[in-house]
N, C-alpha and C positions, 0 to 999 in steps of 0.2 A: 207381553206378561204383563200383571195388576200388582203393582203397589205400593201399599197404602200402609199412613203412619199413626201410630196411639201415643195417643203421647195420655204422657199419668201425669198424675197432680202427686205432684208427695205429702202425702198423706199419716197420721197414723191411724189409724178407721179404725176403733172395733172389729172385727168378727163378722156381729152379728147386727152391723149397720152397715152389710156389703148388700151394693143389688146385684142385679149378675141383666150383669150388658146385652144384647140383639143384635147380631151381625148375621145379614141371612142376606147367600148367595147363588144370584139368578144374573143370566142375560151376561157372562162375564167379568162381572161383579159382586160386590163388594156394599154393600148396604145401611148403613151407613160407613161412612170410604175412613170418620173418620172420628175417636176415641176419645174425655175426656175422661178418668175412670181414679181412682184411690184402691192402693191397695185394699185385699179382701176381696175386693169385686172379685164379679166371677167374669170373660166373657163367652158368650157360646151362639156358636156360630150355625146357623143351623142354612139346609139345604132345602129350592124354593123348583129350583133345574141345572139340569146340567149336570157332564162331569167335572170337579172340581176338589180340589181341597187349601186347607189352608196350614201354611210352615213359617215354620221364623225365618228369616234373614235373620237382624240384625240383632240382636234385645241386647241388655245390661248387665252385667258381669251375674255372676250368682243365680239368673233369674234361667229357664227350666226352657232348654228351646222346647219343636212340640211339629209333628210331620201326619197332617190326620185325614183323610179322605174324609170328604163327604158329598157325598154322589152317586142315593138314590130320596125313598120318600124313607121318613120320618130320620134319617141320620143327619149328628148333630157332634158337634168337638166342645167338650167346653176345658178350660183355662181363667185358672185361677189368677192374678195378679199377686206376685210375693214381694216383687222389688218393682220401686220406682226404675222411671227413665224412662226413653220411648222405642218404643217396640216393632220393627219394619216389618211387614210380612207380605205371600203373596198363595196365590190360584199357584203352583207349577206347571202345569200343561199350561195355562192362557199366562 
């Protein structure tokens, strides 16, 4: 089971300044393993190989939990950061 920490930088960035950060899922890993993002940024998990998903473990109070498959060519999952804090997530099958 892989566990990755996602660190959020406390910020009140405007939605128009948001960025999309891409995490590639392959070889039983998330790459990059850690991110610093701002509230309003989008995190996109993209499938590269294997059977994987992305699922939240612990997240800040008020943030939305997720569990999404990312397991075939063209599959992606996006999460918009709305709450500052530290997000832990994993690939449940691994």
